[in-house]
N, C-alpha and C positions, 0 to 999 in steps of 0.2 A: 523541393530542396531537401528537407529532412530534419533530423534532430542532431544538433551538435552537442557533444558533452566534453567535459574537461576532467582529467584526473585531478583529484584534490591534492595529491602529494607532488606529482611531477609537472602539473600544469600542461601536460600534452593534450591536444584536442583530437577527438575521434568522432566518426559518424556512427550513430546508434543504429544497428541493424535489427536487433530483436532481443527478447528476453529469454532467459532460460531459468529453470528452477529444478534443482536436484534435491532429492530426498534419499537418505540412506539409513539402513539398519543393519548392524552387524551383531551376531550372536556367537559366543564361543563358550565352551564349557568352563565352569569355575574350578579351582583347585580342589576344594573341599566338596562342593555340591554336585560337580559333574554337570550333566545335562539337566538335572532337577532344579538347580539354582544357577542358571547361566549368567555370564556377564553380557549385558546388552548395551550397545551404543548406538544412538540414533540422532539425527539432526537434519537440517536443511542447508542448502547452499544457494544463495541468491546471486546469480550471475547474469550478466548481459553480454551479447555479442556486439563487438564494435570493429571498425576497421580503421587503419591508420592511413597516412597519405600515400603509402605504396600499395594500398588495397589488401594488405594482410589482415586476416580475421583473428581477433584476439578475444578471449573470454576474461572479463574483469568482474570483480566483486562489485555489485551495485551500490554498496555503501561508500565506495571510493570515488564515485562519479557524481558530477553536478552538471545539470542541463544548463547550457548557456544561450542556445538559439534554437528556435522552432520555426521552420520554413522561412528562414532568412531574418526573422524578427528576434531581437534580444529579448530575454526573459523580463528585463526591466521595462520594456515597452508594452508587454502584455498586461492588460488590466484584469486582475482577478476580483477586484472589489465588488463589481456588480453581481457576480456569482455568489461571493461570500455573503453579501447582504440578503439575497434571496434565500440562501441556506439558513441564514440567521433567523429570518422571519419564519421559515418552515419549522425551525427547531423550537419555536415558542408555542407550537400547537401539537396536539396529539389527538388520536381518535378514541372515542368512547368505546371501551370493550364490550358494551351491551349492544349499543345501536349503530356504532361507527360514525357518529356525528363528530366533526372536527370541533375541538374545544381548546380554549387557551389553557396552558399548563398551570396558570395561577388559579383558575376557577375550581371551586369545591364541589359544584354540581353540574351534571351534564343538562344543558338547556333542551336537549332532544327527548330524553326519557326520564330525567330526574334522578339518575344514579348518583350516589355520593362517590366522588373521586378522592382517592387518598394517595399519599406519596409512596 
């Protein structure tokens, strides 16, 4: 099926085709410093390619879109809790920098090598 997105402002629905990422940098000489102290302008443009019901491809800013369906399933029907719980469990542990043993972040000493762990 694919991914269906909705424009947050107009509520039009589109099919997500792919992502794009544009970066730009412009340099021009300054009035007083010339090329020694130029004006620099740089940034990024986060856009995605979508198509409408007529098949026309449009580039839209990704901040203006919201995913509403993935492969025919509504986002509200997809359960993220299992993944979030696993990530939460993993975030409570870290590896000892000396020996690599997995230790709880609340522990003060590594049970593998005895290194004192500090925040």
